[in-house]
C-alpha positions as CSV (number, residue, x, y, z in Angstrom):
1,M,-79.0,123.1,-143.4
2,H,-81.0,124.4,-140.4
3,A,-82.4,127.2,-142.4
4,L,-83.8,124.8,-145.0
5,D,-85.3,122.6,-142.3
6,S,-86.8,125.6,-140.8
7,L,-88.2,126.8,-144.1
8,H,-89.6,123.3,-144.8
9,R,-91.3,123.1,-141.5
10,M,-92.8,126.6,-142.0
11,L,-94.2,125.6,-145.4
12,I,-95.6,122.4,-144.1
13,S,-97.4,124.3,-141.2
14,H,-98.7,126.9,-143.7
15,T,-99.9,124.2,-146.0
16,E,-101.7,122.5,-143.1
17,L,-103.4,125.8,-142.2
18,Y,-104.3,126.4,-145.8
19,L,-105.9,122.9,-146.1
20,L,-107.7,123.3,-142.8
21,A,-109.1,126.7,-143.9
22,I,-110.3,125.2,-147.2
23,K,-111.9,122.2,-145.5
24,S,-113.6,124.5,-142.9
25,A,-115.0,126.8,-145.6
26,T,-116.3,123.7,-147.5
27,V,-118.0,122.3,-144.4
28,V,-119.6,125.7,-143.6
29,L,-120.8,126.1,-147.2
30,L,-122.2,122.6,-147.2
31,C,-124.1,123.3,-143.9
32,Y,-125.5,126.4,-145.6
33,V,-126.6,124.4,-148.6
34,A,-128.2,121.7,-146.4
35,F,-130.1,124.3,-144.4
36,T,-131.3,126.1,-147.5
37,D,-132.3,122.9,-149.2
38,L,-134.2,121.8,-146.1
39,R,-136.1,125.0,-146.0
40,T,-136.7,125.7,-149.7
41,F,-136.0,122.5,-151.5
42,K,-133.6,124.4,-153.7
43,I,-129.8,124.3,-154.2
44,E,-128.3,127.5,-155.5
45,N,-125.9,127.3,-158.5
46,K,-123.6,129.8,-156.9
47,S,-123.1,127.6,-153.9
48,V,-122.3,124.6,-156.1
49,F,-119.8,126.8,-158.0
50,V,-118.1,128.0,-154.9
51,L,-117.9,124.4,-153.6
52,F,-116.2,123.5,-156.9
53,V,-113.7,126.4,-156.6
54,L,-112.9,125.3,-153.1
55,Y,-112.2,121.8,-154.4
56,V,-109.8,123.3,-157.0
57,L,-108.0,125.3,-154.3
58,Y,-107.7,122.2,-152.2
59,V,-106.3,119.9,-154.9
60,V,-103.6,122.3,-155.9
61,V,-101.8,121.4,-152.6
62,A,-103.4,118.2,-151.4
63,R,-103.8,115.7,-154.3
64,T,-101.7,114.2,-157.0
65,R,-102.6,114.3,-160.7
66,H,-103.7,110.7,-160.6
67,E,-106.0,111.4,-157.6
68,V,-107.5,114.3,-159.4
69,M,-108.2,112.1,-162.4
70,A,-109.8,109.5,-160.2
71,D,-111.9,112.3,-158.5
72,I,-113.1,113.5,-161.9
73,F,-113.9,109.9,-163.0
74,V,-116.1,109.4,-159.8
75,G,-117.7,112.8,-160.3
76,V,-118.6,112.2,-164.0
77,A,-119.9,108.7,-163.2
78,V,-122.1,110.0,-160.4
79,F,-123.3,112.9,-162.6
80,G,-124.2,110.4,-165.4
81,F,-126.1,108.2,-163.0
82,L,-127.9,111.1,-161.4
83,L,-128.9,112.5,-164.8
84,W,-130.6,109.2,-165.5
85,V,-132.2,109.1,-162.1
86,Y,-133.4,112.8,-162.6
87,T,-135.3,111.7,-165.7
88,T,-137.3,109.3,-163.5
89,G,-138.1,112.1,-161.1
90,A,-136.4,110.5,-158.1
91,V,-134.0,113.5,-157.6
92,G,-134.1,117.1,-158.3
93,G,-131.8,119.2,-160.5
94,G,-130.0,120.7,-157.5
95,D,-129.1,117.2,-156.3
96,V,-127.8,116.4,-159.8
97,K,-125.5,119.5,-159.5
98,L,-124.4,119.1,-155.9
99,L,-123.6,115.4,-155.5
100,P,-121.0,115.2,-158.4
101,V,-119.1,118.2,-156.9
102,V,-119.2,116.6,-153.5
103,C,-117.9,113.4,-155.1
104,L,-114.9,115.3,-156.4
105,W,-114.1,116.1,-152.8
106,V,-114.7,112.6,-151.7
107,G,-112.8,111.0,-154.5
108,A,-112.4,107.3,-155.3
109,H,-110.4,106.7,-152.1
110,C,-113.4,107.6,-149.9
111,A,-116.3,106.7,-152.1
112,A,-117.3,103.5,-150.2
113,L,-117.3,105.2,-146.8
114,F,-119.2,108.3,-148.2
115,S,-121.8,106.0,-149.9
116,I,-122.4,104.0,-146.7
117,L,-122.8,107.2,-144.7
118,L,-125.0,108.8,-147.3
119,L,-127.3,105.7,-147.5
120,V,-127.6,105.6,-143.7
121,L,-128.4,109.3,-143.5
122,I,-131.0,109.2,-146.3
123,G,-132.6,106.3,-144.4
124,L,-132.7,108.3,-141.2
125,H,-134.0,111.3,-143.0
126,L,-136.9,109.2,-144.4
127,I,-137.7,107.9,-140.9
128,V,-137.7,111.5,-139.6
129,V,-140.1,112.5,-142.4
130,R,-142.4,109.6,-141.7
131,L,-142.5,110.6,-138.1
132,G,-143.5,114.1,-139.2
133,W,-140.5,115.8,-137.6
134,T,-139.5,117.5,-140.8
135,S,-141.2,118.4,-144.1
136,A,-141.3,116.6,-147.4
137,R,-143.2,117.4,-150.6
138,S,-145.4,115.4,-152.8
139,I,-144.3,115.6,-156.4
140,N,-146.4,113.6,-158.9
141,G,-147.6,111.4,-156.1
142,R,-144.1,110.7,-154.8
143,L,-142.5,111.8,-151.6
144,A,-139.7,114.2,-152.2
145,I,-137.1,115.0,-149.6
146,P,-134.1,117.4,-149.7
147,Y,-131.0,115.4,-150.1
148,A,-128.4,118.1,-149.3
149,P,-128.7,117.5,-145.5
150,S,-127.8,113.9,-146.0
151,V,-125.0,114.7,-148.5
152,T,-123.6,117.3,-146.1
153,G,-123.7,114.8,-143.2
154,A,-122.0,112.1,-145.2
155,M,-119.3,114.5,-146.3
156,L,-118.8,115.8,-142.8
157,G,-118.6,112.2,-141.6
158,A,-115.9,111.5,-144.2
159,V,-114.0,114.6,-143.1
160,L,-114.2,113.8,-139.4
161,L,-113.1,110.2,-140.0
162,G,-110.0,111.5,-141.7
163,C,-110.9,110.2,-145.1
164,V,-111.1,113.6,-146.9
């Protein structure tokens, strides 16, 4: 019986290390995306794809089938909403790609916390832009800001608060 207990503990510790590595890689990638978006107002497709692959690697161990289905529902709902918002010119195409994949990570169980953090961080970003401390672009007479830094901050907040 001791051998099985020992094997079980070893698998649990390896699983925890695996999950920590995946979460760490995700945070690093999101920081890269945020920095790039802040500088260039662009979000690379390959970064969004890698973020999706990291999500798949994460859910294999960390989430149940029902949780994954709820994650997909949230991601699709956010994508549909953002697609409509994109047609109004309020967000860019990169944001339409990035936010649904981040919402897969966040899932239904953390959606409220993530949304509150995202709203606060976008508000702070707008204040910082108004103070002239960071750049924004004028597109068709509207002020455009990169949203990836706020998305990254909200995701990081959700991770640090133990929700993700």
